N, C-alpha and C positions, 0 to 999 in steps of 0.2 A: 158646322162650319163648312163652307164651300171653298174649294181650292181657288186660288187666285188665277186669273187669266194669264197666259204667258205674255211676257213683254214682247212688243213688236218693235222692230228697229227700222221700219221703213221697207221700201221695196227691195227685192232681191237684187244684188249687184249684177251688172251685165256679165255674160260669159266672156271669155277672153280668147281671141285668136292672135297668134304670134306669127310674124313673117320676117324673112331675111332679105335685105337688099344686098345681094352678094356682089362684091366689087372685084375687079380684076387685080387690084393692087391696093394694099392698105394705106400706103403713104401718098402715092400719086395716082389715084384712080382715074381711069379713062373710060371704062365701060362698066355697066351693071347688068345683071342677069334678070331677064323677064321671062315669065312662064305663061303660056296660053292655055286657058282652061279648056278641057274637053267635056266636062260635065259639071253640074247638071245643065240641062238644056238652056235654061235662062242665063247661064254664065258662059256657055260654050263660045269660043272664039274671042273672048275678051282676055286681057292681060292683067297679071298680078305679080306680086312678089310671092315666092313659094313659102309655105308654112302651114299652119293648121291650128286646131283647137287645143287648148290646154285642158288636160284631163283633171278630174277632182284630185286634190292632194299633190299635184305635180307643179314644180316651180316653172315659171314661164320660160326661163333660159333652157332648162332641161327639155321642156316640150319642143322648143324651137330646134334644138340639136336633133332630137328624135325625129321630128317631122321632116327635116332636110335629108336625113339619111333615108327615110322611107320614100320621100318624093323624088329625090335626085340621086341617091346612092353615093353621096359625098359627105365627108366630115367638114365642119366649118369651125372657124375661130371667130367668135363674136367681137364686134367693135362696140360702138356707142349706140344707145337707143335714140331714135329720131323723135323729135317733138317740135310742134309749133305752138305749144302751150294750150291746145284744146284737145279733148278726147276725140279720137277718130272712130266714129261709130259706123258699124256695118249695117246694123239694124238697131232698134231700141234695146234688143236683148243681147247684142254682141258688140264688143269693142275690139279694135285692132291696135296692136303695138308692133312697131317695126324696128329692128336693129340692123346696123351695117354688119357685114361679115365678109370673110374671105375664105377660100378653100384651104383647109388645113392639110389635106392629103395630096394636093396637086392634081387630083383626078378631074376629068371633064364630066360635068353633070349630065345625066340622061333623064328624060321625063319618064314618070311612072303613069299609072292609069288616070290620074286626075288632070294631067296636062298632056297635050299632044305636040307641043313645040316649045323649045327654049331658044332665046336669042340674046346675044350680048349686044347692048345698045350703048352708043356714045351719047354725049349731051345733045347733039343735033338730031339724033334719032328718037329721043324720048317721046316726042309728040307724034311719031309715025305709027304708034300702036294704040289701040283702044283700051286704055287702062280702066279697070273697075273703079268706080267712084271712091271707095274707101282708101285705095292706094294712092290716089292723086296728090294728097298733101305731102306724102313721102317723096313722090316723084319730083315735086316742086323743090323740096329741100335738097334732094340729091342732084338736081340739075346744076345747082350752084357749087356743088362739091366736085363734080367731074371736070377734068381738065380738057 
């Protein structure tokens, strides 16, 4: 008797990248924090919400808090997850999820090696930076939230 072939459940689910739309105020936000990529070369100079990849076995929220400490040196308090009802794909292999957040420790964020500049942007300034395409749906949603 030969062993049965293992069941297949379809394609591997996409990897997950998490990001924080850090707001200046949780109740009446006027500005959000944007981070300019310094690397890799194909992304350098473009803007995004800070965050990073979820490691195997790590909860998305835990990964996001870890990534913000690594990238900006601040602790955050998470708000709501942003969604327009469609998955935000970075590539066919990577999906993006974005949460609102505020600084929990009151410290001013500072860029680490993957970003060379941080800017607080008001609603009127959101269109003045070159956002990476996967972040643009979140930017549109946040534009309506900012006062």
